Phi, psi and omega in degrees: 000119184265133178259123181251128178230119181255146182276133174283174185301309184241045183260138180283155181298325179298321180294321180296315180297318179298315179298317180297313180300319179295318179297317181296316179297318182289332182284337178084013181295316180296320180298317179294319180296316180294322180296321180288333177290326183276349185293134173223148182294143178292138179241159183284167180296321182294319177297316181298318180294317180295320177297320179294320178297316179297315178301314182296319181293319178295321178294317179297319180295320180294318178296319179297318179295322180294322178294322179280346181083019178261142179279000000 
């Protein structure tokens, strides 16, 4: 959905930008785009658990290396 905003004869640029932003917010285009960015496919409990275990082990390994002064 394209939002068209035309400049009036003696209108300041700030007013045009403000009107455009208001139109975009009212149309809901940004809300739909953000919602589609956050969408992720549902995964099973076992996959979620394995990923969590891997994350925790990597974090623990990183902390141990930091304590030892190894990169």
